[in-house]
Backbone as JSON, one array per atom type, in Angstrom:
{
  "sequence": "MKNLVLLVLAFIVFSCSKSEDPAPTPVAPTPTAAELVKKVWSAGVVQWDGTTQFDKSSSANLVAGYSQFRLDLTSSTSASLTEFDGKKFTGTYSLSSDAKKLTLSGLTSAEGAPSGTNGVLEFTVLSAPTATSLSLETTATYVKASSKKVKLTLVL",
  "N": [[0.81, -1.17, 0.0], [1.95, 1.22, 0.76], [3.79, 1.54, -1.3], [2.07, 1.94, -3.43], [0.87, 4.38, -2.73], [3.12, 6.03, -2.84], [3.72, 5.77, -5.55], [1.42, 6.92, -6.73], [1.66, 9.52, -5.71], [4.1, 10.26, -6.91], [3.32, 10.18, -9.58], [1.43, 12.27, -9.61], [3.06, 14.47, -8.92], [4.89, 14.53, -11.09], [3.14, 14.81, -13.25], [1.94, 17.23, -12.67], [4.07, 18.98, -12.68], [4.84, 19.29, -15.26], [5.07, 21.71, -17.61], [2.93, 23.4, -19.78], [3.72, 24.11, -23.11], [3.61, 27.39, -24.25], [1.22, 28.62, -26.61], [2.4, 29.26, -29.86], [3.18, 32.59, -30.82], [1.47, 34.12, -33.4], [3.11, 35.17, -36.34], [3.12, 37.88, -38.39], [3.38, 37.83, -41.9], [6.23, 39.21, -43.55], [5.86, 42.02, -45.58], [6.31, 42.02, -49.13], [8.54, 43.78, -51.41], [7.12, 44.41, -53.72], [4.52, 44.46, -52.72], [4.73, 46.55, -50.93], [5.14, 48.83, -52.54], [2.7, 49.3, -53.7], [0.86, 51.73, -53.59], [-0.47, 55.1, -53.32], [1.66, 57.55, -54.05], [3.23, 60.59, -52.99], [5.23, 63.56, -53.5], [7.92, 63.96, -51.34], [10.58, 64.91, -50.96], [12.39, 66.39, -53.58], [15.04, 66.26, -55.85], [17.1, 67.72, -58.33], [19.78, 66.71, -60.06], [21.11, 66.72, -57.57], [20.41, 69.16, -56.41], [18.07, 70.54, -54.32], [14.78, 70.81, -55.25], [12.25, 70.73, -54.33], [10.67, 70.46, -51.21], [8.54, 68.96, -49.12], [8.07, 69.86, -46.54], [8.74, 72.49, -46.61], [8.0, 75.96, -47.22], [9.0, 77.48, -49.19], [9.77, 76.72, -52.26], [11.69, 75.76, -55.12], [10.47, 74.48, -57.29], [7.43, 74.53, -56.97], [5.28, 73.12, -57.96], [5.57, 70.42, -57.48], [4.03, 69.78, -55.35], [1.66, 68.8, -56.26], [2.36, 66.43, -57.4], [1.85, 63.01, -58.09], [2.12, 59.53, -57.82], [0.56, 56.78, -58.66], [0.39, 53.57, -57.79], [-1.36, 51.6, -57.09], [-2.65, 49.5, -58.33], [-1.96, 46.17, -59.59], [-0.47, 46.27, -61.93], [-1.11, 48.58, -63.41], [-0.41, 52.07, -63.81], [-0.49, 55.46, -62.71], [0.52, 58.7, -63.3], [0.97, 61.88, -62.09], [2.46, 64.71, -63.04], [4.78, 67.36, -62.0], [3.97, 69.55, -63.38], [1.31, 69.32, -63.55], [0.29, 67.67, -65.52], [-1.24, 64.62, -66.39], [-0.55, 61.18, -66.69], [-1.12, 57.9, -67.88], [-0.39, 54.41, -67.67], [1.54, 51.47, -67.5], [3.28, 49.62, -64.92], [6.32, 48.08, -63.7], [8.15, 46.21, -61.36], [11.41, 45.26, -60.83], [12.61, 41.88, -60.3], [14.5, 41.84, -58.25], [13.83, 44.08, -56.94], [15.09, 46.51, -57.47], [14.72, 48.17, -59.57], [12.34, 50.26, -61.0], [9.97, 50.5, -63.48], [8.1, 52.58, -65.52], [5.84, 52.24, -68.07], [4.48, 52.74, -71.39], [3.31, 55.21, -70.96], [0.88, 57.62, -71.39], [-1.15, 60.39, -72.44], [-3.84, 62.64, -73.27], [-2.34, 64.44, -74.59], [-0.12, 63.08, -75.4], [2.99, 61.33, -74.72], [5.09, 61.72, -71.74], [7.42, 64.39, -72.04], [10.18, 63.7, -74.09], [10.44, 60.97, -73.43], [9.36, 58.8, -74.77], [7.27, 57.5, -73.61], [8.27, 55.94, -71.56], [9.59, 55.7, -68.36], [12.32, 55.12, -66.35], [13.44, 54.06, -63.2], [15.89, 53.87, -60.63], [15.7, 52.06, -57.7], [16.48, 53.37, -54.73], [16.66, 52.63, -52.04], [15.39, 50.02, -49.94], [11.89, 49.74, -50.28], [9.55, 51.08, -47.91], [6.77, 50.94, -45.61], [5.95, 53.56, -45.66], [7.6, 55.09, -47.29], [9.31, 55.67, -50.37], [12.11, 55.61, -52.29], [13.51, 56.94, -55.14], [15.44, 57.23, -58.22], [15.86, 58.72, -61.37], [17.0, 56.79, -64.14], [18.18, 57.96, -66.23], [18.8, 61.27, -67.59], [16.18, 63.75, -67.4], [14.05, 65.4, -69.53], [12.0, 67.2, -68.75], [12.94, 68.04, -66.35], [14.88, 69.99, -66.72], [16.76, 68.54, -68.14], [18.13, 66.96, -66.27], [19.16, 64.51, -63.8], [16.7, 63.04, -61.74], [15.93, 62.82, -58.39], [13.74, 61.29, -56.25], [12.12, 61.37, -53.2], [9.59, 59.69, -52.08], [6.47, 59.86, -50.4], [3.64, 58.96, -48.3]],
  "CA": [[0.0, 0.0, 0.0], [2.88, 2.32, 0.82], [4.34, 1.7, -2.65], [1.0, 2.47, -4.27], [0.74, 5.79, -2.39], [4.3, 6.7, -3.39], [3.57, 5.77, -7.0], [0.39, 7.91, -7.05], [2.25, 10.83, -5.44], [5.1, 10.52, -7.95], [2.55, 10.47, -10.79], [0.83, 13.6, -9.44], [4.14, 15.46, -8.96], [5.42, 14.64, -12.45], [2.13, 15.32, -14.18], [1.68, 18.63, -12.35], [5.25, 19.8, -12.91], [5.01, 19.52, -16.7], [4.45, 22.96, -18.03], [2.47, 23.41, -21.16], [4.37, 25.11, -23.96], [2.61, 28.37, -24.68], [0.94, 28.61, -28.04], [3.29, 30.21, -30.54], [2.57, 33.84, -31.24], [1.5, 34.18, -34.85], [3.96, 36.22, -36.89], [2.6, 38.37, -39.67], [4.43, 37.74, -42.92], [6.83, 40.47, -43.95], [5.4, 42.36, -46.93], [7.34, 42.06, -50.18], [8.71, 45.1, -52.01], [6.0, 44.61, -54.65], [3.35, 44.83, -51.92], [4.99, 47.85, -50.29], [5.05, 49.95, -53.49], [1.31, 49.43, -54.18], [0.24, 52.84, -52.87], [-0.46, 56.39, -54.02], [2.8, 58.27, -53.5], [3.39, 62.01, -53.29], [6.62, 64.0, -53.36], [8.4, 64.44, -50.04], [11.73, 65.73, -51.33], [12.79, 66.17, -54.97], [16.29, 66.9, -56.22], [17.56, 67.62, -59.71], [21.26, 66.69, -59.99], [21.57, 67.01, -56.21], [19.88, 70.42, -55.9], [16.69, 70.37, -53.87], [13.79, 71.62, -55.97], [10.99, 70.7, -53.58], [10.65, 69.79, -49.91], [7.15, 69.06, -48.65], [8.02, 70.58, -45.26], [9.15, 73.88, -46.81], [7.03, 76.82, -47.9], [9.71, 78.13, -50.29], [10.32, 75.68, -53.13], [12.02, 76.2, -56.47], [9.43, 73.93, -58.17], [6.29, 74.31, -56.07], [4.34, 72.19, -58.59], [5.7, 69.04, -56.97], [3.0, 69.55, -54.34], [0.59, 68.05, -56.92], [2.92, 65.19, -57.95], [1.28, 61.76, -57.57], [2.44, 58.28, -58.5], [-0.43, 55.8, -58.18], [0.77, 52.2, -58.12], [-2.25, 50.74, -56.29], [-2.99, 48.31, -59.12], [-0.81, 45.25, -59.74], [0.35, 46.64, -63.08], [-1.44, 49.9, -63.95], [0.2, 53.21, -63.13], [-0.95, 56.8, -63.04], [1.54, 59.66, -62.89], [0.67, 63.3, -62.23], [3.74, 65.41, -62.99], [4.82, 68.64, -61.29], [3.3, 70.58, -64.19], [-0.12, 69.01, -63.52], [-0.1, 66.73, -66.57], [-1.47, 63.27, -65.88], [-0.26, 60.13, -67.64], [-1.44, 56.54, -67.42], [0.35, 53.35, -68.34], [1.77, 50.29, -66.66], [4.56, 49.63, -64.21], [6.87, 46.8, -63.27], [9.24, 46.27, -60.4], [12.3, 44.13, -61.12], [12.54, 40.8, -59.3], [15.36, 42.18, -57.11], [13.25, 45.32, -56.4], [16.04, 47.61, -57.6], [14.38, 48.99, -60.73], [10.91, 50.48, -61.25], [9.79, 50.99, -64.84], [6.78, 53.01, -65.96], [5.82, 52.05, -69.52], [3.24, 53.06, -72.09], [2.72, 56.43, -70.38], [0.23, 58.47, -72.39], [-2.25, 61.27, -72.06], [-4.43, 63.21, -74.48], [-1.28, 65.22, -75.25], [1.0, 62.21, -75.74], [3.84, 60.82, -73.65], [5.92, 62.75, -71.1], [8.46, 64.92, -72.93], [11.47, 63.03, -74.25], [10.51, 59.64, -72.79], [8.69, 57.76, -75.57], [6.32, 56.81, -72.74], [8.96, 55.06, -70.6], [10.44, 56.29, -67.32], [12.96, 54.09, -65.54], [14.0, 54.55, -61.94], [16.63, 53.0, -59.74], [15.17, 52.1, -56.34], [17.69, 53.69, -53.96], [16.66, 51.87, -50.79], [14.22, 49.13, -49.86], [10.65, 50.45, -49.97], [8.96, 50.83, -46.59], [5.32, 51.18, -45.61], [5.67, 54.99, -45.78], [8.59, 55.82, -48.08], [9.87, 55.05, -51.57], [13.17, 56.49, -52.77], [13.81, 56.6, -56.54], [16.2, 58.17, -59.03], [15.77, 58.39, -62.79], [18.23, 56.15, -64.63], [18.74, 58.88, -67.23], [18.33, 62.64, -67.38], [14.77, 63.92, -67.74], [13.87, 66.67, -70.23], [11.14, 68.1, -67.97], [13.71, 68.51, -65.19], [16.04, 70.69, -67.29], [17.7, 67.49, -68.57], [18.93, 66.52, -65.12], [18.66, 63.31, -63.11], [15.73, 63.41, -60.72], [15.85, 61.94, -57.21], [12.44, 61.48, -55.58], [11.79, 60.68, -51.96], [8.14, 59.7, -52.11], [5.82, 59.58, -49.11], [2.18, 58.81, -48.39]],
  "C": [[0.87, 1.26, 0.0], [3.45, 2.6, -0.57], [3.3, 2.32, -3.6], [0.82, 3.97, -4.01], [1.91, 6.58, -2.96], [4.21, 6.81, -4.92], [2.54, 6.82, -7.44], [0.95, 9.32, -6.81], [3.28, 11.21, -6.51], [4.41, 10.89, -9.26], [1.98, 11.89, -10.74], [1.91, 14.67, -9.57], [4.64, 15.64, -10.38], [4.38, 15.2, -13.42], [1.82, 16.78, -13.9], [2.88, 19.52, -12.69], [5.49, 20.04, -14.4], [4.31, 20.82, -17.05], [4.07, 22.85, -19.5], [3.28, 24.46, -21.92], [3.3, 26.11, -24.39], [2.41, 28.28, -26.19], [1.85, 29.62, -28.72], [2.52, 31.45, -30.97], [2.62, 33.91, -32.77], [2.32, 35.37, -35.32], [3.39, 36.61, -38.25], [3.72, 38.27, -40.7], [4.95, 39.13, -43.28], [6.38, 40.81, -45.37], [6.57, 42.41, -47.91], [7.46, 43.5, -50.69], [7.56, 45.41, -52.96], [4.73, 45.01, -53.91], [3.51, 46.23, -51.32], [4.84, 49.03, -51.26], [3.62, 50.21, -53.96], [0.54, 50.46, -53.36], [0.16, 54.05, -53.8], [0.6, 57.24, -53.32], [2.75, 59.74, -53.88], [4.85, 62.38, -53.02], [6.88, 64.49, -51.94], [9.55, 65.4, -50.26], [12.11, 65.36, -52.77], [14.06, 66.95, -55.23], [16.54, 66.7, -57.71], [19.08, 67.76, -59.66], [21.77, 67.16, -58.64], [21.07, 68.32, -55.63], [18.42, 70.25, -55.56], [15.79, 71.37, -54.59], [12.49, 71.74, -55.17], [11.21, 69.93, -52.29], [9.27, 70.03, -49.33], [7.04, 69.88, -47.37], [8.38, 72.06, -45.4], [8.05, 74.68, -47.51], [7.67, 77.55, -49.08], [10.4, 77.06, -51.13], [10.61, 76.24, -54.52], [10.98, 75.71, -57.48], [8.25, 73.53, -57.28], [5.28, 73.31, -56.63], [4.45, 70.76, -58.11], [4.69, 68.76, -55.86], [1.82, 68.77, -54.94], [1.08, 66.74, -57.53], [2.26, 63.98, -57.29], [1.75, 60.61, -58.45], [1.55, 57.21, -57.9], [-0.05, 54.43, -58.7], [-0.13, 51.2, -57.4], [-2.7, 49.49, -57.03], [-1.76, 47.41, -59.21], [0.1, 45.65, -60.89], [0.06, 48.02, -63.64], [-0.82, 51.0, -63.11], [-0.45, 54.49, -63.61], [0.06, 57.78, -62.46], [1.02, 61.07, -63.14], [1.98, 64.04, -61.99], [3.64, 66.74, -62.24], [4.17, 69.77, -62.08], [1.8, 70.32, -64.3], [-0.58, 68.02, -64.58], [-0.17, 65.32, -66.0], [-1.29, 62.26, -67.01], [-0.68, 58.79, -67.04], [-0.65, 55.55, -68.26], [0.43, 52.15, -67.43], [3.08, 50.47, -65.9], [5.01, 48.22, -63.92], [8.02, 47.09, -62.31], [10.11, 45.05, -60.66], [12.25, 43.11, -59.99], [13.42, 41.06, -58.09], [14.93, 43.5, -56.45], [14.21, 46.5, -56.47], [15.75, 48.53, -58.78], [12.86, 49.04, -60.88], [10.79, 51.11, -62.63], [8.34, 51.35, -65.08], [6.8, 52.95, -67.48], [4.48, 52.46, -70.1], [2.55, 54.29, -71.54], [2.16, 57.32, -71.49], [-0.81, 59.35, -71.72], [-2.86, 61.76, -73.36], [-3.38, 63.98, -75.27], [-0.08, 64.37, -75.64], [1.76, 61.76, -74.5], [4.58, 61.97, -72.95], [7.09, 63.13, -72.01], [9.74, 64.09, -72.91], [11.58, 61.62, -73.71], [10.04, 58.49, -73.67], [7.78, 56.91, -74.7], [6.94, 55.9, -71.71], [9.81, 55.9, -69.65], [11.01, 55.14, -66.49], [13.63, 54.73, -64.33], [14.82, 53.46, -61.28], [15.99, 53.16, -58.36], [16.38, 52.24, -55.42], [17.79, 52.96, -52.63], [15.38, 51.04, -50.75], [12.97, 49.94, -49.52], [10.18, 50.11, -48.55], [7.46, 51.09, -46.7], [4.99, 52.65, -45.85], [6.63, 55.76, -46.68], [9.1, 54.98, -49.25], [10.86, 56.04, -52.16], [13.64, 56.03, -54.15], [14.73, 57.64, -57.16], [16.07, 57.74, -60.48], [17.09, 57.77, -63.23], [18.91, 57.01, -65.68], [18.25, 60.29, -66.9], [16.9, 62.76, -67.91], [14.57, 65.33, -68.31], [13.07, 67.66, -69.38], [11.87, 68.67, -66.74], [15.0, 69.18, -65.67], [17.16, 69.71, -67.66], [18.68, 67.1, -67.47], [18.36, 65.22, -64.57], [17.79, 63.77, -61.95], [15.74, 62.36, -59.61], [14.58, 62.31, -56.47], [12.42, 60.7, -54.29], [10.28, 60.81, -51.84], [7.58, 59.25, -50.76], [4.32, 59.4, -49.33], [1.5, 60.12, -48.14]]
}
């Protein structure tokens, strides 16, 4: 009988001392660059060949029209671009598989393609897109920007 009591006590002690592993906390998947760029972006800071033309936080800008700049990438492939001069173009976009190049293609409006582009604007993605920022630079000079390279820090 003594052995039975000891056996029952040992069973109780071991079964009570086992701690349950807590349920794992679900981890939200990290969004891909393609998912992060699918937003309507506006100009935060714009530079032409390193000279700041527009800063959203400033009231004195060399090219104030960037306040109306919009890059709408909310669709999987369609793009809408409103330039600093107010002209709006529509087309498609693609992000390279390594997320280092953004290409706007087939850009057109009632007046044609953006000046000197044949409807194509290519950008180097300068840093990984975030939920609130996208940093781009044209791969070539841009006629509308006095034939200079344009660096855009885009924000929501």
